[in-house]
C-alpha positions, 0 to 999 in steps of 0.5 A: 500500500502507498503511505505518506512516505510516497505522497506529495502535496500540491496546492494543499492537496495530498496525492497518495496513489502511485502516480499514472503516466501523464497525470501531471497533465490533469493534476496541474497546480492550477487544476488542484487549486480549483478543486481545493476551492470547490472542496473547501466551500462545500465539504461541511455541507456535503457531510450534513447532507449525507447525515440527513440521508441517514436520518431520512432512511431511519424515519422511513424504516420507522414507518414514515412514508415520504410524501410531497413536501408541504414546505415547497408547495408554493414552488410546485403550485407556481406556474410561472418559472421554467428551466433554461432553454435547451443548450447547444448540442442538447436540443435533440437527445433522442438516443443516448449511449452510456458507457465508461471512459476507457480509450476503446469505449470512448471511441466506440460511443463517440462513433455509435451514431447517438445524439449524446454520450453519457461519459460515465465516471460512476456506476460503470466505472471502477474508481481506481486511481488509474481509471479516474486519471486515464478517464480525464485524459481520454475525455480531453484527448477525444475533444482534441481528436488525439485518441485514435489507437490500434489495439494489440490485436491490430484493430484500429480505433479512429473517431468519425468527423467532428460533425458526426460526434454526439454531445458529451455529457459527463457523469461524475461520482455521487456524493457518497463516494470519496476519492481516498487518493486526494486528501485535504487536511487528511480528509478525502475529497468528494469523488464527484468534485474530482470528476466534475472539477477536473473535466470542467477546468480543463475542458469548459473553454474547449467545449464552448469553442467547439459550440457546445458546453460543459454538460453533466449527469448528476447521480444518486441525488436524494432531494432538492437540497442536494441539487442546491449544493451542485448548483452552488458548485456550478455557480462557484466553478463558473465564477472561478474560471470567468465563464458565464453563469448558466453555461453549465447544464445538468440532467439529474438522474431521478434514481432514488425513491426520495428524489421522486417526491421532489422532482419539480423542486430539483428542477427549481434548485438547478433552473439556470443550469437544468437540462432535464431529468432521467428515469434511472430505473435500476438505482431507483429499484435498489433505492426503494428496497434499501429504504423500505427493506424492513417494512414488511411484506407490503414492500417486498418485490418479486424476482428482479426480472419481474420488476418491469416498467409496467409494474404500477409503482414504476409506471407512476414514477415515469409518467410523473417524471415526464409531467414534471419535466415538460411542465417546466421546459426540461427534457425527459430522458428514458432509462437504460434497457439492460438487454445487450445484443449477442452477436454469436447467438442469433435467437438471443440477439433478436430477443434483445432487440425486441425487448429494447424496441418495446421498452423504447416504444413505451417511453416515446409514446409516454412523451419522453424526449429520448432514452438510453442504450448501453450498446452501439448495436442498440442505437438504431433501434432506439433512434428508429422508435423515436424518429417514428414519434418525433418526426422532424421535431427535436423533442417532445417538450410540447407534450405537457402530460397534463392528463397525469395527476401527481400522486405521492401514494402511487410512487410507493404502491409496491403492494400492487406489484405482481410476480413471485419470488423463485429459486432461480431468481435467488440464484441469479441474484447471487451469481450476478452479484458476485460476478459483477463485484469480481469484474468491478475489482479488476477495474471493469465496472460494466459487464455483460452477464446472461445477455444483460448489461450489469453495472453497480446498480443492478448488482445492488438490486441483487444483494439488497433483494436477497437481504430483504427476502431473508429479513422478511422470511419471504415465501417463494412460488414453491412455498419455501421460506427464504432463510439465511441458511438457505441462502448460504447453501445456494451461495455455496452452490453458485460459487462452486459453479463459477468458471475460474481463471488466472488472476480472478478476484472471486474469493475477494468478491465473495467476501464483499458479497457476503458482507453486504448481503448476509450481515445484519447491518446493511451497507448503504452502497456495496461499492463503499466497503469494496473501495475501502478494502480493495484498491485494485491497482494495489492488487492486495488486501487492505483493511479499512484502517490501513486505507484511512492512513494510506 
C-alpha cells in the first residue's frame, strides 16, 4: 500500500496514489487549486447532507412514508417558472449511449451514431486511481481528436468527423463516494468534485469553442437540497474560471425513491443550469428496497426480472417524471434498457432487440424526449423508435402530460406489484452479484452477464433483494421460506459453479458479497466497503484502517 512516505502535496492537496503516466497533464497546480476551492466551500455541507440521508432512511424505516413536501408547495404550484432553454447540442437527445471512459469505449461511443454520450465516471466505472486519471485524459484527448489507437490485435480505433460526434455529458461520482487518493487536511475529497472539477477546469473553454458546453449527469441525488449544493458548485466553478453563469447544464438522474417526491423542486434549484431529468430505473428500484427493506411484506418485490417498467409503482414514477419535466421546459430522458445484443447467438440477439424496441416504444409514446442504450448495436433501434414519434421535431417538450395527476401514494404502491420470488431468481441474484463485484475489483465496472448489461446499480438490486427476502422471511412460488441458512447453501452451490481463471478476484468478491448481503447491518452502497478494502491497483488486501492512513 502507499503511505505518506510516497505521497506529495500540491496546492494543499495530498496525493497518495502511485503516479499514472501523464497524470501531470490533469493534476496541474491550477487545476488542483480549483478543486481545493470547490472542496473547501462545500465539504461541511456535503457531510450534513449525507447525515440527512441517514436520518431520512431511519424515519422511513420507522414507518414515515415520504410525501410531497408541504414546505415547497409554492414552488410546485407556481406556474410561471421554467428551466433554461435547451443548450447547444442538447436540443435533440432522442438516443443517448452510456458507458465508461476507457479509450476503446470512448471511441466506440463517440462513433455510435447516438445524439449524446453519457461519459460515465460513476456506476459503470471502477474508481481506481488509474481509471480516474485515464478517464480525464481520454475525454480531453477525444475533444482534441488525438485519441485514435490500434489495439494489440491490430484493430484500428479512429474517431469519425467532428460533425458526426454526439454531445458529451459527463457523469461524476455520487456524493457518497470519496476519492481516497486526494486528501485535504487528511480528509478525502468527494469523488464527484474530483470528476466534475477536473473535467470542467480543463475542458469548459474547449467545449465552448466547439459550440457546445460543459454538460453533466448528476447521480444518486436524494432531495432538492442536494441539487442546491450542486447548483452552488456550478456557480462557484463558473465564477472561478470567468465563464458566464448558466453555461453548465445538468441532467439529474431520478434514481432514488426520495428524489421522486421532489422532482419539480430539484429542477427549480438547478433552474438556470437544468437540462432535464432521467428515469434511472435500476438504482431507483435499489433505492426503494434499501429504504423500505424492513417494512414488511407490503414492500417486498418479486424476482428482479419481474420488476418491469409496467409495474404500477414504476409506471407512476415515469409518467410523473415526464409531466414534471415538460411542465417546466426540461427534457425527460428514458432509462437504460439492460438487454445487450449477442452477436454470436442469433436467437438471443433477436430477443434483446425486441425487448429494447418495446421498452423504447413505451417511453416514446409516454412523451419522453429520448432514451438510453448501453451498446452501439442498440442505437439504431432506439433512434428508429423515436424518429417514428418525433418526426422532424427535436423533442416532445410540447407534450405537457396534463392528463397525469401527481400522486405521492402511487410512487410507493409496491403492494400492487405482481410476480413471484423463485429459487432461480435467488440464484441469479447471487451469481450476478458475485460476478459483477469480481469484475469491478479488476477495474471493469460494466459487464454483460446472460445478455444483460450489469453495472453497480443492478448488482445493488441483487444483494438488497436477498437481504430483504431473508429479513422478511419471504416465501417463494414453491412455498419455501427464504432463510439465511438456505441463501448460504445456494451461495456455496453458485460459487462452486463459477468458471475460475488466473488472476480472478472471486474470493475477494465473495467476501464483499457476503458482507453486504448476509450481515445484519446493511451497507448503504456495496461499492463503499469494496473501495475501502480493495484498491485494485494495489492488487492486495487492505483493511479499512490501513486505507484510512494511506
